[in-house]
N, C-alpha and C positions, 0 to 999 in steps of 0.2 A: 956387220951394222945391223943384219935382217936380222942375223940367228940369237942375238942380245936382241931383241924388241920379241921375238917368240917365245924367247926363255924366261922374260915379267911377265909374258901373259901368260905362262901356263906355269908358274910359282902364284902368281894371285891368282889364278881356277881352282889348284888346285887348296892352295888356302881359306879360301869361299866353300870352298867337297869340305874336306876339311873343317869345321866351323857349326859341327852336326849339335854341338850342344846350346846350342843360339837358341835353338829350333824349339819348344817346346811339344809341337804336332809330328806325330810317326806317319802325317803325310809329304813328307822331306821325305828325299833319300839319293843319296850318290850311287855315280857306278862308275870302272875302274874298265877301260875293255881293252886285250887287247887282238889287235886288228892285219891279220894275211892275206894279201889282197893278188894279182894276177901276179905271175912272175918275182921277183925282189920286192916288193911291195909291202912293208911290215910300218905300222902303225900302232898308235896310243888316243883315247877318244875318252874325256873327262868328262860327267856326264853330272847335271842337278836335273830330279827326278822329282818331280808334284803329281801324288798320287791325288784320284779325286774319291773322297770317300764315297764306301759300299750307298748307304742308304740315299745318296743321289743321281742314282747310276738307273737306269729303268732296264737294265740286262739283271739274271735272278745270282748269279753268280759270277760274269763279269767282270772282268775290272780295266780300269781306262789311268793311263798319266800322260802327262804330257813331259816330255824332256828333253832338256836345252845344254848341243856338244859340246865342244872344243877338240879338231881332233888335230892331230899332226902326226903325215905318212911320207916315208919315207922311199927313196927310190932308189937300184942304184948298191954301189960297192962302197965302203968310207970313206977313200980317197976321189971317186966321184961320185952324187948324188943326187939325187931332189931334191928337193922338199915342199910337201901343200900343208898347208892351215886351211883348217876348213872348220866352218861355225853352219851348227844345224839343229831344229828343233823339229822336233816331229810326235804330234800323238797318236799311243799307241794303245791296243788291246789286247790282252788276256783274257787267255778261257780255259778253265780248269780243264781236262782232254785223261788223264790218267793216273796212279798212282807206283811208281817202282821198288818196291820192301820201305814202302809208307813213306815215300815220299812223293810231293801230290809235285805231279808234273804240270803244266799250260801250256800253250800255243801263245803267240803274241806274233800280231804284225801289223804296222800301221805306215803312213804314207804323209811324209816330211818336207821342206827344206831346206838347203844350204846354199851354201858361198860358199865357192874356192878360190883359196887365192889365186892360184894360175891353173888357165885350160889344158897348158898342152903339162903332160904327166905322164909318167909309165908311159913311154912312147908311142902316149895318144892325145889326140887335138878335141876338147869335147866341147869345144864351143865358143860354151860358155859360162859366165860365172856361177852366175842360180841353178840350180841342181832340184831338182827329188831325191828324195834317201825314199829306199822304199827297205824294210822288215822287213822276214817272213824267223823266229825261231823257235823258239823250245826253253825254258824256263822251271828248273828249280827249288822249287821251295825250300830249302834249308830250315825254315823257325827260326826264329828271334829275327822277325826282317830283315832275313838273308836269304839270296838266293845266287845262283849260279844259270848264266844261259848259255847258249851259244846261239849263233845270230846269219844268216844270211841277210848281206846287206850292198844294195843295187843302187847305182845312184848317175842321176841320166837326166838329161833333159827333155822328153816325152816329144821326143821329136820339133822342137821348138828352130829348132837351126842344125842344117847338118857340119859337119860329121857330128854324127852321135853314136858314138859306142859303146859310152859307158861304162864305168867303174863295179866291178864285184871284187867284193870283201866276204868271209868268214871271223866272224870276232868271238873270243871268249869272253865274258863278260861277270866282274863279280858286284851285288848291289844289293847297301844295304840302307833302311827306311832308321829314320829315329830322330 
């Protein structure tokens, strides 16, 4: 029954993410991430992004966006695996650092909040459902409001409760603003 509920939520989120033509401004966007964690942890992340217009920012070249995401993580073999559902919200700052063959590359970082469905996952007890989501990444601007990013993600309760082993991930992300 839990899997059917998760599937309904995933379909609802995917529908909302791909309803791009409903928005007229290019400040809205979506991202789809493939996530690889420690051991056999794999996942997918679907995110809605709201990009703050650059004229409203005090940074000359930096960018700021807010991301709300729905994550599904899976650990273990097909016949014997755990699933964890995560909701997260993060402010993210991007700053251009260099170009590679004419493609602008930015560094990004952010610290947000998340809520995990299960506190025992992938052989770890993370103690609390509420976790911080830290990120550090490189983002390539592909043009036409599209980007590709490689990120390090870390989930932790910041030591508010023990144990606090944290969960670490690498993600590959495709994003599009519409």
